[in-house]
C-alpha positions, 0 to 999 in steps of 0.5 A: 906214328901218333899216340892216341890219348883216351881222356876217359876212365871207362875200362870198356872203351879202352878194352874196345880200343885194344881189341881193335888193335890200338894201344892207347895212353889213358889220361882221365880228365878233370871235368865236372860234368854236371857243372859243364852241362849247366854252364853251357845251358844245353839239354838235348841228348846229342848236344850234351854227349857232344859237349861233354866229350869235347870238354874232356878232350880239351881239358886233357889236350889243354894240360899236355905239359902238366900232364906230360903227354906224349909229344905226338898225342891225338886226344880222344874224349867221349861221352855216352847218354841214352836218349829216352823220351828226349832226356838225356840219361847218363849214369844213375844217381843211386840204385833207386835211380837205376831201378826207376829208369829200368821200369821206364825202359823196359819193353821199349826202345831208346837211342844211345848216343856217344859223342866223340871229340879229337884234338890234334896236339902234334906241331904242324911242322914236326909232328910233335909238341916238343914235349918229352914224348915227341917222336917227330915225323908227319906233322899235325893238323892242329885240328879240333873236331867231333861228331856223335854216333847213335845206335838204337837199343831195344830193351826186353820186357824184364820183371821187377825181380830181374830189375832188382837183382840187376841193380843189386849187382852194382853194374848199372850204377856205373854206366850210361843209361844204366845198362850194358851190352857186354856184361850182366845187362846183355840178356836184358837187350833184345837187339840194336840197330847201329854200331854195337861198339858204340853202345859199349862206348866208342864208335870205331867206324866214327873214330876212324873217320875223324882220325882221317880228318887229322891225317891219321890212318886207322891202320897206322895205330895198330900195334904188334899185329905183325907178331900175332899168329894165325891162332890169334885170329877167329876161325 
């Protein structure tokens, strides 16, 4: 069974994958996001999201020996931006920037874009890279591929006082677009169109499709579910 390596520091992404039954190995990339975007000369929100997702995945995959990654690693890089009026909005620079964004966003809609990029580091013949974590088994593809998921987000017409209170919590400073749907900002989102998980940071349906392209079945990544009791399941 391959090991999914998440090249992201996002606890929300890791938690989303864990709730979906995936036990991921986290290895944060060393990518300088501003430098990567400037160097590539891209500006369209979708291009920015995919570029950074690819940069993160390829950075970690390219240092597999140095980082002592499992030999059967399939590396996933993700990056999210909010497309508002054609401008890619990542994490705010500071509290003032977050407040300004919310004054632009309130009562309107934007598109949350998450780039996903996979790098299959498994050896095509053995299923491993020959590293310390190799388990053998089904061979890899050596594939590297990605795509972008898009979800439309409708924001509430929040007041200045609500914006100031929200920014003061610090939550919007740590997330792309300066909002969450699964935290304090949830009450300020009137609705979404598309994949909810994508807004949190990783689209499970898209990831399933990408994994299938490199020969990894989604259900093969489920761990420990044979021991789950009926009480663990929603009624």
